[in-house]
VOGU-3710 file (C-alpha; in Angstrom, 3 decimals, decimal comma):
1> xxxxxxxxxx> -71,914/212,356/77,628  -68,145/212,460/77,872  -68,292/215,931/79,437  -70,662/214,615/82,140  -68,239/211,819/82,999  -65,367/214,280/83,233  -67,507/216,527/85,440  -68,405/213,588/87,692  -64,761/212,562/88,003  -63,687/216,113/88,795
11> xxxxxxxxxx> -66,495/216,482/91,335  -65,506/213,204/92,969  -61,834/214,221/93,075  -62,727/217,596/94,575  -64,894/215,882/97,193  -62,087/213,483/98,102  -59,557/216,326/98,348  -61,863/218,285/100,663  -62,590/215,166/102,722  -58,920/214,189/103,090
21> xxxxxxxxxx> -57,805/217,734/103,925  -60,665/218,247/106,419  -59,839/214,969/108,150  -56,158/215,905/108,192  -56,932/219,292/109,728  -58,867/217,561/112,517  -56,021/215,092/113,073  -53,457/217,886/113,091  -55,555/219,907/115,551  -55,836/216,883/117,851
31> xxxxxxxxxx> -52,107/216,046/117,623  -50,513/219,504/117,749  -53,181/221,692/119,354  -53,532/224,174/116,458  -55,357/224,304/113,161  -52,875/223,897/110,349  -54,751/226,291/108,031  -54,167/228,992/110,663  -50,494/228,133/110,722  -48,155/226,754/113,358
41> xxxxxxxxxx> -45,693/229,170/115,027  -43,502/226,339/116,243  -42,999/225,293/112,622  -41,146/228,348/111,334  -40,111/226,657/108,100  -41,533/229,249/105,689  -39,690/232,156/107,271  -36,298/231,614/105,660  -34,749/232,030/102,233  -31,626/230,790/100,477
51> xxxxxxxxxx> -28,408/232,602/101,291  -25,191/232,203/99,252  -22,874/231,920/102,278  -25,093/230,927/105,211  -27,291/228,363/103,375  -30,393/230,081/104,749  -31,241/233,381/106,425  -34,398/235,068/107,767  -36,758/236,350/105,112  -37,206/240,113/105,636
61> xxxxxxxxxx> -40,561/241,701/106,400  -42,623/238,655/107,361  -44,917/238,116/110,340  -46,915/235,123/111,474  -49,292/234,593/114,395  -51,041/231,573/115,856  -52,639/231,588/119,270  -50,639/233,783/121,620  -47,395/233,451/119,669  -46,231/235,988/117,058
71> xxxxxxxxxx> -43,023/235,516/115,095  -41,811/238,319/112,856  -38,748/239,500/110,976  -38,175/243,182/110,404  -37,421/244,729/107,015  -33,698/244,076/107,515  -34,230/240,354/108,120  -33,704/240,222/111,891  -36,077/238,748/114,474  -38,046/241,426/116,274
81> xxxxxxxxxx> -38,886/245,107/115,826  -37,554/247,540/113,257  -34,325/249,409/113,924  -32,223/251,901/112,022  -29,245/250,201/110,399  -27,174/253,295/111,131  -26,420/253,136/114,842  -27,623/255,869/117,170  -24,380/257,291/118,657  -26,220/257,962/121,915
91> xxxxxxxxxx> -26,814/254,238/122,448  -24,626/251,171/122,771  -25,622/248,574/120,222  -25,667/244,960/121,427  -25,934/242,264/118,735  -26,731/238,759/119,975  -25,712/235,721/117,909  -26,825/232,129/118,281  -29,214/229,450/117,101  -32,859/228,692/117,788
101> xxxxxxxxxx> -32,515/229,416/121,521  -31,470/232,967/120,655  -33,916/233,365/117,774  -36,743/232,112/120,042  -38,651/229,477/118,065  -41,354/228,858/120,676  -42,052/232,386/121,900  -43,352/235,712/120,608  -41,079/238,559/119,585  -41,556/240,242/122,961
111> xxxxxxxxxx> -40,613/237,043/124,833  -37,225/236,247/123,287  -34,301/236,618/125,674  -32,917/239,405/123,496  -36,163/241,328/124,057  -35,915/240,884/127,827  -32,230/241,783/127,622  -33,293/245,087/126,065  -35,640/245,696/128,991  -32,962/244,823/131,542
121> xxxxxxxxxx> -30,294/247,035/129,944  -32,590/250,018/129,426  -32,912/252,790/126,820  -29,196/253,575/126,657  -28,706/250,241/124,880  -30,076/248,885/121,601  -30,317/245,096/121,327  -30,420/243,395/117,905  -31,341/239,714/117,623  -29,175/238,085/114,939
131> xxxxxxxxxx> -30,002/234,549/116,078  -31,135/232,032/113,467  -32,322/228,447/114,069  -29,496/225,975/113,569  -26,708/228,535/113,389  -23,434/227,408/114,947  -20,091/229,135/115,465  -19,409/228,608/111,747  -22,336/230,849/110,799  -21,434/233,272/113,595
141> xxxxxxxxxx> -17,978/233,705/112,058  -19,537/234,624/108,708  -22,064/236,944/110,339  -19,406/238,702/112,404  -17,000/239,047/109,508  -19,493/240,279/106,923  -22,395/241,921/108,782  -20,519/243,961/111,350  -19,607/246,585/108,771  -23,257/247,653/108,734
151> xxxxxxxxxx> -24,339/246,652/112,227  -21,309/248,264/113,900  -21,961/246,599/117,254  -20,412/247,942/120,422  -21,002/244,589/122,104  -21,349/241,198/120,370  -22,932/238,464/122,491  -22,423/234,835/121,446  -24,603/232,038/122,853  -23,009/228,965/121,272
161> xxxxxxxxxx> -22,471/225,250/121,714  -25,614/223,202/121,165  -25,442/223,445/117,380  -21,719/222,690/117,393  -21,759/219,461/119,388  -23,979/217,906/116,715  -20,842/217,522/114,581  -19,330/215,119/117,109  -18,171/211,729/115,787  -18,875/212,618/112,156
171> xxxxxxxxxx> -16,319/210,752/110,073  -14,150/213,059/107,978  -15,568/216,195/109,595  -14,470/219,282/107,652  -13,415/222,371/109,551  -16,097/224,503/107,859  -18,868/221,995/108,791  -19,673/221,539/105,096  -19,581/217,751/105,428  -22,601/217,605/107,755
181> xxxxxxxxxx> -24,012/220,628/109,556  -24,143/223,004/106,598  -26,119/220,771/104,206  -28,525/219,788/106,991  -29,595/223,414/107,316  -31,421/223,081/103,997  -34,001/220,872/105,667  -33,958/222,434/109,125  -34,782/225,875/107,684  -37,390/224,472/105,320
191> xxxxxxxxxx> -35,586/225,623/102,195  -36,614/222,473/100,350  -40,312/222,806/101,164  -43,190/224,013/99,006  -44,293/227,286/100,575  -47,822/227,378/99,142  -48,630/223,982/100,631  -47,566/225,057/104,110  -51,111/225,450/105,489  -52,234/222,062/104,208
201> xxxxxxxxxx> -52,540/219,622/107,107  -52,320/216,612/104,779  -49,071/217,913/103,256  -47,680/218,624/106,748  -48,552/215,183/108,103  -47,154/213,399/105,062  -44,054/215,588/105,158  -43,336/214,717/108,786  -43,974/211,044/108,085  -41,551/211,031/105,143
211> xxxxxxxxxx> -38,934/212,857/107,206  -39,048/210,048/109,772  -38,992/207,338/107,120  -36,037/208,838/105,257  -34,100/210,109/108,288  -31,980/206,988/108,729  -31,443/206,663/104,995  -30,205/210,229/104,670  -27,793/209,849/107,549  -26,323/206,696/106,048
221> xxxxxxxxxx> -24,795/209,010/103,458  -22,933/210,731/106,268  -20,839/208,184/108,074  -20,478/208,289/111,804  -21,029/206,233/114,911  -22,867/206,949/118,119  -20,275/206,669/120,873  -19,413/208,110/124,292  -16,695/210,628/124,968  -15,675/213,943/123,485
231> xxxxxxxxxx> -14,690/214,131/119,817  -11,379/216,013/119,942  -11,573/216,987/116,260  -15,025/218,573/116,602  -14,065/220,270/119,860  -10,902/221,757/118,349  -12,939/223,266/115,487  -15,353/224,809/117,991  -12,530/226,361/120,000  -10,858/227,649/116,836
241> xxxxxxxxxx> -14,113/229,292/115,772  -14,468/230,982/119,163  -10,928/232,314/118,872  -11,756/233,577/115,380  -14,853/235,348/116,709  -12,744/236,999/119,413  -10,228/238,169/116,815  -12,900/239,510/114,457  -14,597/241,400/117,266  -11,288/242,917/118,382
251> xxxxxxxxxx> -10,531/243,968/114,808  -13,782/245,928/114,702  -13,321/247,386/118,188  -16,285/245,356/119,413  -16,479/243,894/122,900  -17,183/240,146/122,674  -19,299/238,494/125,378  -19,645/234,704/125,342  -22,330/232,615/127,017  -21,864/228,901/127,769
261> xxxxxxxxxx> -24,669/226,597/126,624  -27,455/225,715/129,045  -29,426/222,510/128,415  -32,215/220,628/130,171  -30,183/217,621/131,277  -33,090/216,241/133,325  -34,683/214,980/130,096  -31,437/213,880/128,442  -31,114/210,421/129,972  -31,618/207,994/127,084
271> xxxxxxxxxx> -29,006/205,577/125,760  -29,876/206,776/122,251  -29,703/210,168/120,503  -32,883/212,244/120,859  -33,096/212,806/117,121  -31,331/213,376/113,840  -30,114/216,795/114,974  -27,402/215,221/117,141  -27,112/211,765/115,577  -23,940/210,432/117,167
281> xxxxxxxxxx> -24,210/211,367/120,851  -26,522/209,483/123,200  -28,696/211,731/125,353  -26,962/210,647/128,557  -23,559/211,648/127,142  -24,558/215,155/126,040  -23,860/216,657/129,468  -20,234/215,477/129,379  -19,717/216,711/125,819  -21,426/220,030/126,448
291> xxxxxxxxxx> -19,326/220,455/129,567  -16,145/220,091/127,507  -17,382/222,701/125,025  -18,306/225,111/127,814  -14,858/224,603/129,316  -13,295/225,415/125,934  -15,308/228,623/125,807  -14,126/229,559/129,290  -10,513/228,967/128,206  -10,921/231,202/125,157
301> xxxxxxxxxx> -12,468/233,946/127,294  -9,522/233,734/129,672  -6,939/233,711/126,874  -8,559/236,590/124,977  -9,639/238,569/128,056  -13,332/238,328/127,150  -16,417/238,430/129,334  -17,832/234,931/129,884  -21,312/234,739/131,413  -20,439/231,740/133,586
311> xxxxxxxxxx> -23,268/232,621/135,965  -25,685/230,770/133,666  -23,951/227,501/134,598  -24,214/228,209/138,321  -27,932/229,036/138,084  -30,502/226,590/139,468  -32,351/225,718/136,260  -35,637/223,866/136,716  -37,945/221,856/134,489  -40,293/224,822/134,125
321> xxxxxxxxxx> -37,494/226,918/132,621  -37,503/224,776/129,451  -40,013/223,556/126,900  -37,780/220,731/125,623  -34,087/219,696/125,673  -32,766/223,243/125,639  -35,229/225,903/124,466  -36,370/228,208/127,228  -39,900/228,779/128,421  -40,877/232,393/129,073
331> xxxxxxxxxx> -39,838/231,962/132,714  -36,450/230,580/131,707  -36,004/233,298/129,109  -36,498/236,044/131,697  -34,046/234,393/134,092  -31,460/233,937/131,346  -31,789/237,563/130,183  -31,233/238,892/133,719  -28,012/236,915/134,057  -26,723/238,129/130,692
341> xxxxxxxxxx> -27,704/241,733/131,463  -25,866/241,638/134,790  -22,718/240,376/133,069  -22,925/243,007/130,326  -23,434/245,819/132,841  -20,552/244,572/134,968  -18,261/244,412/131,929  -19,102/248,019/131,100  -18,290/249,262/134,579  -15,009/247,377/134,811
//
């Protein structure tokens, strides 16, 4: 008798689990356009692992597809196809550094701007994508200092700025970003998530709900205030990091190429921040702040005699070139890659 009751309870629980998960899958499909059990390429959270110096880094040898989008890391832990760690002396190796815009969170491996850069430069070049979502100049300094021994880049390309301005107006901002940006990478790279539950729609929906509920609470621990104007402390750290990158590249005999940040200012018009990623700058003020950071990059390029791809700021960027506040669509990616390729080629012929 007791065993029958236990069986009934277990059967009922199993039925409820199946019902809740099935309903959640339908809701997720309606809201996000994909079935959660098939995965979601935009949500790349299971693709990263803990790293002792960088907080998180790409997990080697993983691949994930949903719809027309395929995201993969090669066996060395870089986005895109396999390459030999030992450089081919017949080719110039170009290593590109940056955040999610460089990594390419919304596009397939073949549609990242580093992939199109490879096409534009041709077979005499070898392009390696070292971009990682969320990475700022702080991570780029670590990457350049510690990875270049193996990568041995001829040209290091840095697309930086968006992930640095998020530190603006943080009270007591530390020069290594450990008081705000660094710890936030734990969540942004999904290092605190349960991997096996990733394909559960119910877990995904509840996770996103809890993130919204706890967002304000978590940021109360980090004091700051949304305000206009450029934070001189944050800007000085950014410029210092760029100077450090220039020095590290010179030490290795690597040519440094820097790219100012391009954003979709047409959608950045609100009086409030667009999210927890940049908590203390209102949308409408981002253009001014980003302009100051781009100017700082230009100054460093001039001081250190580096190539600055300023043509990206003169380009006529349109709504169709972006999918959100700053990530490129495939059309924007192709345009961006052409501009970078032209600058790299010109720097080689100079």
